[in-house]
C-alpha positions, 0 to 999 in steps of 0.5 A, spaced: 445 432 949 445 426 945 439 423 942 439 416 941 432 413 940 434 406 941 433 399 945 438 398 950 440 393 955 436 393 962 442 395 966 444 401 962 440 406 965 443 405 972 450 405 969 448 411 966 446 414 972 453 412 976 456 417 971 452 422 974 447 423 967 440 421 967 437 417 962 430 419 959 427 412 957 420 409 956 417 402 956 415 400 950 409 396 948 410 389 946 409 391 938 414 396 939 419 392 943 419 386 937 420 392 932 426 395 936 429 388 937 429 386 930 432 393 928 437 392 934 439 385 931 440 388 924 445 393 928 449 388 932 449 384 925 452 390 922 457 391 927 459 383 927 460 384 920 465 390 921 469 386 926 476 383 924 478 381 931 476 374 934 475 377 941 470 383 938 467 378 934 465 374 940 462 380 943 458 382 937 456 374 937 454 375 944 450 381 943 446 377 937 445 371 942 442 375 947 437 379 942 435 372 939 434 370 946 429 376 947 426 375 940 424 367 941 420 370 948 417 375 943 415 369 939 412 365 945 418 360 946 424 359 951 431 359 948 431 352 950 425 351 946 428 355 940 435 351 941 431 344 941 428 347 934 435 348 932 437 341 934 432 338 930 434 341 924 441 340 925 439 332 926 434 332 919 439 337 915 445 337 918 449 343 921 454 348 918 460 344 921 463 341 914 464 347 911 460 345 904 459 350 899 453 349 894 455 351 887 450 348 883 445 342 882 445 338 875 438 336 873 
């Protein structure tokens, strides 16, 4: 019997049950959930960094985006509120569209 001890998506226990297996799960406290979200986003980021194909990269980015959505709720904001913060920062400082790489700043 494999042991996973990791955060999973909401529908995974039902998906596992369809295969004839039984998932042993618990519901995390808010504090434990926040901690596991942080661990999961690191896991997904590592998976993204190790992909070479565009399609798989997009799948991993979608996983990261879902985790960002959940983390924004943990911090008391909706995804829309988080996106408004992103937009304000982009308006003030720009985004990452122009591919600018800073070498140094001379005094």
